[in-house]
Every structure is written in structure tokens, then in C-alpha cells.
C-alpha positions as CSV (number, residue, x, y, z in Angstrom):
1,M,-73.6,-53.7,-29.0
2,G,-76.4,-51.3,-31.0
3,K,-76.8,-47.7,-30.4
4,K,-78.1,-46.5,-27.5
5,K,-81.3,-44.9,-27.0
6,Y,-80.8,-42.7,-24.4
7,P,-77.6,-40.7,-23.8
8,D,-75.9,-41.5,-20.9
9,E,-76.3,-38.1,-18.7
10,L,-80.1,-39.0,-19.6
11,R,-79.7,-42.3,-18.1
12,A,-78.1,-41.1,-15.2
13,R,-79.7,-37.6,-14.7
14,A,-83.4,-39.9,-14.4
15,T,-81.8,-42.5,-12.0
16,R,-80.4,-40.1,-10.0
17,M,-84.2,-38.0,-10.1
18,A,-86.2,-41.0,-10.0
19,L,-83.7,-42.5,-6.4
20,D,-83.9,-39.2,-4.4
21,A,-87.8,-39.2,-5.7
22,R,-88.3,-42.7,-3.7
23,Q,-86.2,-41.6,-1.0
24,D,-89.0,-39.3,0.7
25,P,-91.9,-40.9,1.8
26,D,-94.0,-38.1,0.3
27,T,-92.6,-38.5,-2.9
28,S,-92.1,-42.1,-3.2
29,R,-94.9,-43.3,-4.3
30,G,-95.3,-42.9,-8.5
31,A,-91.8,-41.7,-8.6
32,I,-90.4,-43.8,-11.8
33,T,-93.5,-42.9,-13.4
34,R,-93.2,-39.1,-13.0
35,V,-89.6,-38.9,-13.4
36,A,-89.9,-41.2,-16.3
37,D,-92.9,-39.4,-17.9
38,Q,-91.0,-35.6,-17.0
39,L,-87.9,-36.3,-18.7
40,G,-89.4,-38.2,-22.0
41,V,-87.8,-41.6,-21.2
42,N,-89.5,-45.6,-20.9
43,R,-90.7,-45.7,-17.8
44,E,-89.6,-49.8,-18.1
45,A,-85.9,-48.1,-19.0
46,L,-85.9,-45.6,-16.2
47,R,-87.3,-48.8,-13.4
48,N,-84.5,-51.2,-15.0
49,W,-82.2,-48.9,-14.7
50,V,-82.9,-47.5,-10.8
51,R,-82.9,-51.5,-10.2
52,Q,-79.8,-51.7,-11.4
53,A,-78.2,-49.1,-9.6
54,E,-79.8,-50.2,-6.8
55,I,-77.8,-53.8,-7.3
56,D,-74.9,-51.6,-8.1
57,G,-75.4,-49.8,-4.7
58,G,-75.5,-52.7,-2.6
59,V,-79.0,-52.0,-1.6
60,R,-80.5,-54.7,-4.4
61,P,-79.2,-58.0,-4.6
62,G,-78.2,-59.2,-8.4
63,T,-75.2,-59.2,-10.5
64,T,-73.6,-55.8,-10.7
65,T,-72.8,-54.2,-13.8
66,D,-69.1,-54.5,-13.3
67,D,-69.5,-58.4,-12.7
68,A,-71.5,-58.4,-15.7
69,T,-68.9,-56.5,-17.2
70,R,-66.5,-59.0,-16.5
71,I,-68.5,-62.0,-16.8
72,A,-68.6,-60.9,-20.5
73,E,-64.9,-60.6,-20.6
74,L,-64.8,-63.9,-19.1
75,E,-66.7,-65.7,-21.5
76,K,-65.7,-64.1,-24.7
77,E,-62.0,-65.1,-23.6
78,V,-63.2,-68.6,-23.0
79,R,-64.9,-69.1,-26.7
80,E,-61.6,-67.7,-28.4
81,L,-59.3,-70.4,-26.3
82,R,-62.0,-73.0,-27.3
83,R,-61.6,-72.0,-30.7
84,A,-57.8,-71.7,-30.6
85,N,-58.1,-75.1,-28.5
86,S,-59.8,-76.5,-31.8
87,I,-57.8,-75.1,-34.0
88,L,-54.4,-76.5,-32.4
89,K,-56.0,-80.1,-32.2
90,S,-57.0,-80.3,-36.0
91,A,-53.6,-79.0,-36.9
92,S,-51.9,-81.6,-34.4
93,G,-54.3,-84.1,-36.1
94,F,-53.5,-83.5,-39.2
95,S,-49.8,-83.3,-38.0
96,R,-50.3,-87.0,-36.8
97,Q,-52.3,-88.3,-39.5
98,S,-49.2,-87.0,-42.4
99,S,-46.8,-88.5,-40.5
100,F,-48.2,-91.8,-41.3
101,Y,-47.2,-91.5,-45.0
102,P,-43.8,-91.5,-46.1
103,H,-42.8,-88.5,-48.2
104,R,-41.7,-89.5,-51.7
């Protein structure tokens, strides 16, 4: 994955500020836009961070960050195993094929 546009500390602070602002009925309306503008963060980026924080916190349904990481690891492992399996199959076919021809 490429370099992140925003440092982790800024992401965490912005997310925390937006979540806090959304808790208070007086400041909930437009909280994400306000916090994003205040910190110089893209509004959609902050909206996504807040959504993911709500999923991770069990407030909103969806795939948690931990689950997404685990799924990515498992998918990588499956790709590696399929590749190894393919190599073993072709090597096995090659050795069977060479046993048909006697060595001279």
C-alpha cells in the first residue's frame, strides 16, 4: 500500500473530535464538515474514518479493521498455497512424464 496522506495521529484526533461532536445534540449537525475544515482534512476521508471507528466500536454493522486485516492475510495465504500447489502439480506431472522414457 502507498504512503498515507494523513498521519495516524491526525486521523485519530480528527476521528475522536468528530465522534465527540456527534454525541452532543447541539453540535452533531455538520460535525464532520466542521472538524474536517478545522483540521484541514478531506471531508470524505474523515467521514470514512468515523464510519470505520463506529464499526470497530460495534455501533454500526460492518467489517471491523481487525477482521479486514485477517481476511487480507488469509487471502494472501490462499494465493501462496495455490501457487505452491500449482508448482507441485507441474513438478509431479513432469516427473511422471519423465518416468515413461527410460534413461539411456
